[in-house]
C-alpha positions, 0 to 999 in steps of 0.5 A: 459479497466481497470476492477474494483471490488466494494465490499460493502453490501450497494447497494447505495454505489455500485451504486454511485461508479459504476456510476463514474467508468463507466463514466471513462470507467471502466468495473465494477463488484459488490460483496455484501460481502467479501466471494463473493469478494474472489470467484470472484477474484479466477475466474476473474482478476481485476485491482483494488478493492474498498472494504468496511470494515464492511460487513456480512459473511466476513469483508473487512480486512479478504477478503483482506488477502484472496485475497492477497494469490492468487492475488496481486490486488491494493485495496482501503478500504472504512470505516466509521472509520477514527482513526489512528489505523484503518488505520494502521490495514488496511495498515498492511493487504496490502491495497493501500489506505484508504478512510473514509466515507462519501466520495467524489466520485470524490476524490475516483476516483482520488485516484483510478487513483493514485493507478493504476498509481503507480502500473503500474509504479512499474511493469514497472520499469527498473530492471537494474537501481539498483543492485538487491540485497543489503546488509547492515550488517544483512539487506538484500534487494532482489529487484527482489524478493521483499523480505527483510531479517533481520539477515537471517530471512525473514521479513513480510512486506506489499507491501507499506512497500516494496515500501517505503523501495525501494524508500528510499534505491534507494535514500540512503543518500538523505534527502526526504521530506514527500511530496516527499515520498507521491508523489513518493511512493503513486503517489499523494501529494494532498490527502495524509498528513504527518500522512500517511508517518509517519504511514508507517515509523513506520510500516517499522521500526518495520519490520526492527527490529534491523536495524530500525535506518537505517531510519533516521528522519529529524526533521521538514522535512522528512526521509532518509536511512542511513546504517551508522546510525547503533545503532543495538547491536553488533553481 
């Protein structure tokens, strides 16, 4: 049985999510604020977290950062704010999905299943399928260690940025549509949209710095990873 932690200062929202989660046979634990959530994660293990953003004592973003320091638990953020900036900030903290209030409980549970499926697939991927350390000029990608180095310096990347880069690199030179990236990296293609992919590509390019040009935009289609497209300054 999968374990879910619901973190929200509104009792009604916790109750609704609990009802649908328990119907799908999740074992549910509740927290009323970010501080309580961090404490619970130190003491217990969870398969997924549903986290509200605006809460007393410790907000959702800060709680997510603290939890990521001790455990890598897939997290879906709930927020009344749906602007691109807010979503971008959330993804930069390492969340896996972002749901805007008011939301459909059924849609939320569909997202939960998708995030869990993607997380389980990532942990069960055959590590021998591709080389474990790839080098493209000054860009080094350590697949086994989930680390990326830019000119010898470790890049600070979110889990989703790494997943996206891994998939692009694994399919080097292939044209990948936004829908394909949504399906393979996020685990679903019904709830996502082009902006989800574009936002993460923007973040990923920022992390790659001088090697941002390796990710090529295919106008009207999607993206591809092409290390031959090197516009970085000569070293």
